[in-house]
N, C-alpha and C positions, 0 to 999 in steps of 0.2 A: 427464475431468472438469475443468472450468474454475471456479475459485473466486476470490472477491475477499476479502481480509482488509481490513476496514474499521475505521477508528478514527483518532483524532488522532495526531500525531507522538508518539513515545515510548510508545505504548500497548502495545507488545510484538508488533506485527505481524511484524517481522523475525525475532524469536526463534521465533515459532510457524511462520513460513514455512520457516525452516531445518529445523525438526523434520519438517515435512511433506515436504520435499525428501528427507531421509534415510529416513523411514519409507515414503513412497509413491512415491518416485522422480519426483515432479513437478518441473517447472521453475519456479523463482521468478523472476518478472518484477518486480523491485524498481526502481521509478523512482529511488529514492534512490541505490541502488548503481550504476545505469546513469549517473546524473548525476555521481556522485563519480568514476566511471571516466572520463567525458568530461573532467572537471576534471584528473584525474591525467595524462591523455594530453597536456595542454598545447596541445591544438588550439585553433583560433580559437573553435569552438563551446564547448569546455571553458572558455575564458576568459570568454565571455559568460555561461555557466551559473554560474560561480563568483561573478561580480558580483551576479547575481540572487539567488543563495542567501545570500550574505553580508548582503544587505539584508533577508533574510527574506521575499522575494517568491516567488511561484510562477512556475516556468518555463512558457513558452508551450505551449499545447496542441499546436501544430504540431511542436515539438521532441520533446515527450514521446511523441506518437502515432507519430512516425517511429521512435523508439527501440524502442517496443513492437512495431511491425509487423515490424521487422528480426528480432526474436527469436521470433516466432510459429512458424515452421517447427520450431525446436528443441523448443518446448513440445508441438507436435502429435506429434512423433516419440516424446516421452516419455509421451504419454497424458494430458497436461493441464498447465494453467498455474495458478500461484498469483499473482494480481495483488496486489501489495503497494505501496500508495501511489498507486494508479491504479485507477479514475478519481477525480479530485478535484472535478470539476464535472459538471453535467448534460450540457454539450456533449461532454465527454470520455466520459461513460457512453454517450451516443447514438453517438458515433464508434466506441467499442469494440464495441457491439452490431452496428453495421453492418459493421465490419471482420471480426468473427467470423462473421456471417451469410454473407458472401461466401465464407467458407472452410467453410461447412456446420457451424458450431459455435455455441456460445452460452455465456453464463455460467450455471452450474448452481446456485450458491449464493453468497450474500454473508454472510460471518461478521463481525458487528459486535462489536468488543471495546469494551464500555462502561467508561469510566474517569472518574475525578474530575480536573478541571483543576488543582486545587491540588496533588494528589498527583503529577501529571505535572510540574509546575514543580519540585518537590523532586527527582523522578527525573532530570530533565534537568540540574539544577544539579550533581548527583553525577556524571552521565555526562560533563559538560563538564570538571569538575575532573579526572576520571580520564583521558579520552581527548584532550581539547582540540580535538575536531572543530569546525570553524568553524560548522557548521550547528546545533551544540548550544549555542552561546552563548545564555545565558538571555534576553538582550534580543531577539536574532533569533528565539528560540523563541516568545516572547510574540507576535510578529508572525505567525509560522507558525500558532500555535494559534488566533489571532484569524481568520486567513484560513480555516483549517479550519472553524471554527464558523460563519463567514459563508457560505462557498462550498460546502464539501463536505458538511456535515451535512444540507443540503436534499436530498441524494441518497437519504436514507432512504425517503421516500415512493415514489420512483421504483422502488426494488427491492422495497419492501413490496407495492406494487400488483401487481408481477409474481409475488408469492408466493415470492420468493427470499431474503428477509431472515431471518437467524437471529441473535438477540442473545444475547451471552454476557457474563458478568461478567469484565471484563478486569483487575480489581483483585486477583484471587486469585493464588495461586502459579502459577508456570510450568506445573507439573504439573496443577493443577486446570483451568486454561484449556485446556491440551492435551486433557484428558479431555472437556471440553465440546465441543471441536472434533471429536474422534473420534466422540462420540455423534451429533452433527449429521450427520456424513458417513455414518455407518452407516445412520441413518434415511433419508437421501437415496438410498442405494444399495438400500434394501429394496424 
């Protein structure tokens, strides 16, 4: 099973993905984690990615798609992938569909965590104060949230038209969101 966790930055996608990895042994393909690993490596690509992220911009499709494609064999061996933070644009969604189709696979469900923008700003300010992650800087986060609302939110009709979109209240507790995800996956497997 391949699923997408969909929602703006800081909506809780990473938290829910980690739970799914533990419970279902799926592979989390988090573009954020992959990009942070590239930065930590100190490579030339990592330095380019760091500058882009610090400005609050989105990394190019070419870089992100290459990172995803590199990890697909691992996800296939585990029985499925959780796409977290990807796709962000219609072009990425189409590229992902094509990449999976070549491998005889598809996206089975898109789980959208619906959250309030103001609540996210509060959440991110707390996370930045706690962790100091550069991409959690409130000013950079405002740019990322704006980019999400302008570029990524328009993917909703793409997946809704395919009958793959399931919307969940992302403002609840971690446990209640997890319960909604579990219910959606049980219905899908029925």
